[in-house]
C-alpha positions in Angstrom: 0.0 0.0 0.0 1.1 3.5 -0.7 1.8 4.5 2.9 4.0 1.5 3.5 5.9 1.8 0.2 6.7 5.5 0.9 8.0 4.7 4.3 10.1 1.8 3.2 11.5 3.7 0.2 12.5 6.5 2.5 14.4 4.1 4.8 16.2 2.5 1.9 17.3 6.0 0.8 18.8 6.4 4.3 20.8 3.2 4.0 24.2 3.6 2.4 24.2 2.5 -1.2 27.8 1.3 -0.8 26.7 -2.0 0.6 26.0 -5.0 -1.7 22.5 -6.1 -2.7 22.8 -9.2 -0.5 23.5 -7.1 2.6 21.7 -8.3 5.7 20.1 -5.0 6.4 18.7 -4.8 2.9 17.4 -8.3 3.1 15.7 -7.5 6.4 14.0 -4.5 4.9 12.7 -6.6 2.1 11.2 -9.0 4.6 9.7 -6.1 6.5 8.1 -4.8 3.3 6.5 -8.2 2.9 5.2 -8.0 6.5 7.4 -10.9 7.7 8.0 -9.1 10.9 9.3 -12.1 13.0 11.7 -13.1 10.2 13.0 -9.4 10.0 13.6 -9.4 13.7 15.3 -12.8 13.8 17.6 -11.9 10.9 18.7 -8.6 12.5 19.2 -9.9 16.0 21.3 -12.8 14.9 22.9 -11.6 11.7 26.6 -10.5 11.3 25.6 -6.9 11.0 24.1 -6.9 14.6 27.6 -6.0 15.9 28.3 -3.4 13.1 28.7 -0.1 15.1 28.8 2.0 12.0 25.3 1.0 11.0 23.8 0.4 14.5 21.4 3.3 14.1 19.9 1.7 10.9 19.8 -1.7 12.5 18.0 -0.3 15.5 15.6 1.7 13.3 14.6 -1.4 11.3 14.2 -3.5 14.4 12.1 -0.7 16.0 9.8 -0.6 12.9 9.4 -4.4 12.8 8.5 -4.6 16.5 6.1 -1.7 16.2 4.2 -3.2 13.3 4.1 -6.5 15.1 2.8 -4.9 18.2 0.1 -3.1 16.3 -0.9 -6.4 14.7 -1.1 -8.2 18.0 -3.3 -5.5 19.4 -5.7 -6.1 16.5 -5.5 -9.9 17.1 -6.3 -9.4 20.8 -9.4 -7.3 19.9 -10.5 -9.9 17.4 -10.1 -12.7 20.0 -11.9 -10.6 22.5 -14.8 -10.3 20.0 -15.1 -13.9 18.8 -14.1 -15.9 22.0 -17.0 -14.7 24.2 -19.5 -15.8 21.6 -17.9 -19.2 21.4 -17.5 -19.8 25.1 -21.0 -18.6 25.9 -22.4 -21.0 23.3 -20.4 -23.8 25.0 -21.6 -22.7 28.4 -25.2 -22.9 27.3 -24.9 -26.6 26.5 -26.8 -28.9 28.9 -26.3 -32.4 30.2 -23.3 -34.7 30.0 -22.1 -33.1 26.8 -21.4 -29.8 28.7 -17.8 -28.9 29.2 -16.6 -28.4 32.8 -13.7 -26.2 31.9 -15.7 -23.7 30.0 -16.6 -22.0 33.2 -13.0 -21.4 34.1 -12.1 -20.0 30.7 -15.3 -18.0 30.3 -14.7 -16.5 33.8 -11.1 -15.9 32.9 -12.1 -14.1 29.7 -14.7 -11.9 31.4 -12.1 -10.9 34.0 -9.6 -10.1 31.2 -12.1 -8.0 29.3 -13.2 -5.9 32.2 -16.2 -7.7 33.6 -15.0 -9.1 37.0 -18.4 -9.0 38.6 -19.9 -11.3 36.0 -16.8 -13.5 35.9 -17.3 -14.4 39.6 -20.3 -16.5 38.8 -18.5 -18.7 36.4 -15.3 -19.0 38.4 -17.2 -19.9 41.6 -19.2 -22.5 39.7 -16.0 -24.1 38.3 -14.3 -24.1 41.8 -17.3 -26.0 43.2 -17.2 -28.6 40.4 -16.4 -32.1 41.7 -13.5 -34.1 40.4 -11.5 -31.1 39.2 -7.7 -31.3 39.4 -6.7 -29.3 42.5 -4.3 -27.3 40.4 -7.1 -25.9 38.3 -9.3 -25.3 41.3 -6.5 -23.2 42.8 -6.1 -21.4 39.5 -9.8 -20.5 39.5 -9.5 -19.3 43.1 -6.6 -17.0 42.2 -8.7 -15.5 39.4 -11.6 -15.1 41.9 -9.2 -13.1 44.1 -8.4 -10.8 41.2 -12.2 -10.3 40.6 -12.6 -9.3 44.2 -9.7 -6.9 44.0 -11.2 -5.3 40.9 -14.6 -4.9 42.5 -13.2 -3.1 45.5 -13.2 -6.1 47.9 -9.4 -5.9 48.6 -9.6 -7.7 51.9 -11.5 -10.6 50.5 -9.0 -10.8 47.7 -6.1 -10.9 50.2 -7.9 -13.6 52.3 -8.4 -15.8 49.2 -4.9 -15.4 47.9 -3.4 -15.9 51.4 -5.0 -19.3 51.7 -3.7 -20.7 48.4 -1.1 -23.5 48.3 1.6 -22.4 45.8 3.5 -25.7 45.9 2.5 -26.2 42.2 4.6 -23.9 40.0 1.6 -23.3 37.7 -0.4 -22.0 40.6 2.5 -19.9 41.7 2.7 -18.3 38.2 -1.0 -17.6 38.2 -0.7 -15.9 41.6 2.3 -13.8 40.4 0.3 -12.6 37.4 -2.7 -11.7 39.7 -0.4 -9.7 42.0 1.1 -8.0 39.0 -2.3 -7.1 37.5 -3.5 -5.8 40.9 -0.5 -3.6 41.1 0.7 -5.2 44.3 4.5 -4.7 43.9 5.0 -5.5 47.6 4.0 -9.1 46.9 7.1 -9.3 44.6 5.3 -10.7 41.5 8.6 -10.8 39.5 10.4 -12.9 42.1 7.4 -15.2 42.3 7.2 -15.6 38.5 10.9 -16.3 38.3 10.6 -18.9 41.0 7.7 -20.6 39.2 9.6 -20.6 35.9 12.8 -22.0 37.6 10.7 -24.8 39.1 9.1 -25.7 35.8 12.5 -25.8 34.1 13.9 -28.1 36.8 11.0 -30.5 36.2 12.1 -31.0 32.6 8.6 -30.5 31.3 7.8 -28.0 28.6 6.4 -24.6 29.7 2.6 -24.7 29.4 0.8 -22.0 27.5 -1.0 -20.9 30.7 2.3 -20.5 32.6 3.8 -18.7 29.6 0.9 -16.3 29.6 1.2 -15.6 33.3 5.0 -15.1 33.4 4.7 -12.8 30.3 2.1 -10.8 32.0 4.4 -10.1 34.9 7.4 -9.3 32.7 5.4 -7.0 30.5 4.0 -5.0 33.4 7.5 -4.8 35.1 9.2 -3.5 32.0 11.3 -6.7 31.7 11.1 -6.7 27.9 14.2 -8.7 27.1 13.2 -11.5 29.5 9.8 -11.6 28.0 11.1 -11.7 24.4 13.5 -14.5 25.3 10.6 -16.6 26.6 8.6 -15.8 23.4 11.5 -16.8 21.2 11.3 -20.4 22.5 7.5 -20.6 22.6 5.1 -22.4 20.3 2.5 -19.7 20.0 -0.1 -21.9 18.3 -0.2 -24.0 21.4 -3.4 -24.3 23.6 -4.0 -23.6 27.2 -6.1 -26.7 28.0 -7.6 -29.5 26.0 -10.7 -31.3 27.4 -11.9 -34.6 26.0 -15.7 -35.0 26.4 -15.9 -38.2 24.3 -14.0 -40.1 21.7 -15.2 -37.7 19.1 -15.6 -34.5 21.0 -12.5 -32.5 22.1 -12.6 -28.9 23.1 -9.5 -26.7 23.1 -9.2 -23.6 25.2 -6.9 -20.6 24.8 -5.9 -17.5 26.8 -6.6 -14.3 24.9 -4.5 -12.4 27.4 -1.4 -13.9 25.7 -2.1 -11.7 22.7 -2.3 -8.5 24.8 0.9 -9.3 26.6 2.7 -10.1 23.4 1.6 -6.8 22.0 2.8 -5.0 25.1 6.2 -6.6 24.9 6.6 -5.9 21.2 5.5 -2.3 21.8 8.1 -1.8 24.6 10.8 -3.4 22.4 9.9 -1.0 19.5 10.3 2.0 21.8 13.6 0.7 23.1 15.1 0.2 19.6 13.6 3.4 18.2 15.1 5.4 21.1 18.5 4.0 20.3 18.0 4.7 16.6 17.1 8.3 17.4 20.6 8.9 18.8 22.1 8.3 15.3 21.9 11.4 13.0 21.4 9.1 10.0 18.3 7.4 11.5 17.0 10.2 13.7 14.2 11.6 11.6 12.7 8.3 10.6 13.1 7.0 14.2 11.3 10.0 15.8 8.5 9.7 13.2 7.8 6.1 14.4 8.7 6.9 18.0 6.0 9.5 18.5 3.5 6.9 17.4 5.0 4.0 19.5 4.9 6.2 22.6 1.3 7.1 22.0 0.3 3.4 21.8 2.7 1.7 24.1 4.4 4.4 26.2 2.9 7.7 27.4 1.0 10.5 25.7 3.4 13.0 27.3 6.4 11.3 25.7 4.6 11.1 22.3 3.7 14.8 22.4 7.3 15.8 23.2 8.8 13.7 20.4 6.1 14.9 17.9 6.9 18.5 18.7 10.6 18.0 18.2 10.0 16.2 14.9 7.9 19.0 13.6 10.6 21.6 14.5 13.7 19.8 13.3 12.9 16.9 10.9 14.1 17.1 7.3 11.6 14.5 6.2 9.0 15.5 3.5 6.0 17.6 4.5 3.6 14.6 4.1 5.2 13.0 7.2 4.9 16.1 9.2 1.2 16.3 8.4 0.7 12.8 9.6 2.5 13.6 12.9 0.2 16.6 13.3 -2.7 14.1 13.2 -1.1 12.1 16.0 -0.3 15.3 17.9 -4.0 16.3 17.8 -5.0 12.7 18.9 -2.7 13.2 22.0 -4.5 16.4 22.8 -7.9 14.6 22.4 -6.8 12.0 24.9 -5.6 14.6 27.4 -8.9 16.5 26.9 -6.9 19.8 26.5 -8.3 20.7 23.1 -11.7 22.2 22.7 -12.3 20.8 19.2 -9.6 18.3 18.1 -12.0 16.9 15.4 -12.1 20.5 14.0 -8.3 20.5 13.9 -8.3 17.3 11.9 -11.0 18.7 9.5 -8.9 21.9 9.0 -5.8 19.8 8.3 -7.7 17.7 5.8 -9.0 20.9 4.1 -5.6 22.4 3.8 -4.2 19.3 2.1 -7.1 19.0 -0.4 -8.0 15.5 -1.2 -4.8 13.7 0.0 -6.2 10.2 0.5 -3.3 9.1 2.8 -3.8 12.0 5.1 -7.6 11.5 5.3 -6.9 7.9 6.1 -4.6 8.8 8.9 -7.3 11.1 10.4 -9.9 8.3 10.1 -7.6 5.8 11.8 -7.2 8.3 14.7 -10.9 8.8 14.9 -11.5 5.0 15.1 -8.8 4.4 17.6 -10.1 7.1 19.9 -13.8 6.4 19.2 -14.2 10.1 18.1 -17.2 11.2 16.0 -16.0 11.9 12.5 -19.1 11.5 10.4 -18.4 14.5 8.1 -14.9 13.4 7.3 -16.1 9.9 6.7 -18.7 11.2 4.2 -16.1 13.3 2.5 -13.7 10.4 2.3 -16.5 8.1 0.9 -17.3 10.6 -1.8 -13.6 10.8 -2.8 -13.1 7.0 -3.1 -16.3 6.6 -5.0 -15.2 9.2 -7.6 -11.6 8.0 -7.9 -9.3 5.2 -8.9 -9.6 2.2 -6.6 -5.9 1.4 -6.3 -4.9 5.0 -5.5 -7.5 5.2 -2.7 -6.9 1.7 -1.3 -5.6 3.0 2.1 -8.6 5.4 2.4 -11.0 2.6 1.7 -9.4 0.6 4.5 -9.7 3.6 6.9 -13.4 4.1 6.0 -14.0 0.4 6.5 -12.3 0.4 9.9 -14.3 3.4 10.9 -17.5 1.6 10.1 -16.3 -1.5 11.8 -15.9 0.5 15.0 -19.5 1.8 14.5 -20.7 -1.9 14.2 -21.9 -1.3 10.6 -20.4 -4.6 9.5 -21.8 -4.8 6.0 -20.6 -1.4 5.1 -17.3 -2.1 6.8 -16.8 -5.3 4.7 -17.5 -3.5 1.5 -14.9 -0.8 2.0 -12.3 -3.2 3.5 -12.7 -5.4 0.4 -12.2 -2.4 -1.8 -8.9 -1.7 -0.1 -7.6 -5.3 -0.4 -5.4 -6.4 -3.2 -7.9 -8.5 -5.2 -5.4 -10.6 -7.0 -3.7 -11.7 -3.8 -6.6 -11.2 -1.5 -5.3 -13.0 1.6 -1.6 -12.8 1.1 0.2 -10.7 3.7 2.9 -9.8 1.2 0.2 -7.8 -0.7 -2.0 -6.8 2.2 -1.4 -5.4 5.7 -2.3 -8.2 8.0 -4.1 -5.7 10.3 -6.5 -5.1 7.3 -7.1 -8.8 7.0 -7.9 -9.2 10.7 -10.4 -6.4 10.4 -12.0 -7.8 7.3 -12.2 -11.3 8.9 -14.1 -9.6 11.8 -16.5 -8.0 9.3 -17.0 -11.3 7.6 -17.6 -13.1 10.9 -20.2 -10.5 11.9 -22.0 -10.9 8.6 -22.0 -14.7 8.9 -19.4 -15.2 6.1 -17.6 -17.8 8.2 -15.7 -19.5 5.3 -14.3 -16.2 4.1 -13.2 -15.2 7.6 -11.6 -18.6 8.2 -9.8 -18.5 4.8 -8.1 -15.3 6.0 -6.9 -16.8 9.2 -5.7 -20.0 7.5 -3.5 -17.9 5.3 -2.3 -15.7 8.1 -1.4 -18.7 10.3 1.4 -19.5 8.0 3.3 -16.5 9.3 1.5 -15.8 12.6 0.7 -19.1 14.3 -0.9 -17.3 17.3 -4.0 -16.7 15.2 -5.0 -20.3 15.8 -7.0 -19.4 18.9 -9.2 -17.1 16.8 -9.5 -19.7 14.1 -10.7 -22.4 16.6 -13.3 -20.1 18.2 -14.6 -19.0 14.8 -14.7 -22.6 13.6 -16.6 -23.6 16.7 -19.2 -20.8 16.1 -19.5 -21.9 12.5 -20.1 -25.5 13.5 -22.7 -24.6 16.2 -24.5 -22.1 13.9 -24.8 -24.7 11.2 -25.3 -27.7 13.6 -22.5 -29.5 11.9 -18.8 -30.1 12.1 -18.2 -27.2 9.8 -16.7 -27.1 6.3 -13.3 -25.7 7.1 -10.9 -27.9 8.9 -8.0 -26.4 10.9 -4.8 -28.4 10.4 
């Protein structure tokens, strides 16, 4: 897409042309351009150029960009999982008789707690904890989650009483408690030390790290700012793995996942992007491009104050083309909107759009900001729709995507699907090399909500080749498809 191509071209111009075509940094940039973010990161972190001090700024810049895009994608995946998974788990929970899953109560309660509904989560977690024949490990895990529900509903003493009575001999339970303390902000309980101890015990046992333990330890590391430790854990993890598999019969097996894993991965990648971009900004050759991305990374994964400061410095001193400065002004206005210090930030966006005429990329940037902040931008959306309807489809691809995403946020799914489809590369419709994977996630959501299950699953099947973590969304969507059609479904997940 145009915006990606411009940015990548600009970075290539900054890289010395004296290096051979097979240079590691050039190879990494080609992978980045194809949205192979994990491969980009792996190549630069382990390649021979990783120790090249003369080009360290460019290496850090490329790593920062790759981590930033990966973090944004995992935020989108988290939102998709938070949308599909409740539908699936509630359907499972409504099943009656012997065919009903026992573990659905634990995972539905877990999900409700994760998505900000601790009061409702209590019902399911208490039910699970009372279930007969449950492994004591999982009963204790449910009790830890109950304690966090109490904490979030202003019952701090009850939470402390529950947590204080838990036997943490089992390292899985210990990791769960560490994550609960971390999420509750109880640093005096030393959640990092507790997580480290749980991890060490699991390693001594010789057994592979479970996905639930991984999720919990990552949650602690992400909140404590221990980015490198978290990334090292992720490097050895199989992200398509499941949290628990329950066999109800010879033919019926239910697989459960933790959507919080996606959120914590996004947080770690976001912090990593900030770290590398900050280093890149110290190099004069990389400074302008690094601060362009850094202002955005701070806004999403750091602080608004840091983002505003970097944005202001970029606008004053950057030598990058004007189109980049206009985009940073959009982010700058978004920061003011979040701080509630601007009387009419939407008016600022509209004025910026008027000054730049019918620049589709700038309009798209504004609409992306409107959607992210849930701002009301009806007039800009109508103007953008008129522009794309009167123009060349390819030229306005990014604007179609922005309009589609705006309507997705407004729950107008049919209209969202139409615009997102218009922004997709029709000849390579589900290939991430031709389409931003974030667009594909949004389109899959629109398809799911309009009952086009096969089309949504096809997107995730293709994405899973590069991003195995999407398996949890695939399985929830496949489960909904099967239950809606009272069959095993037509799309098999391999």
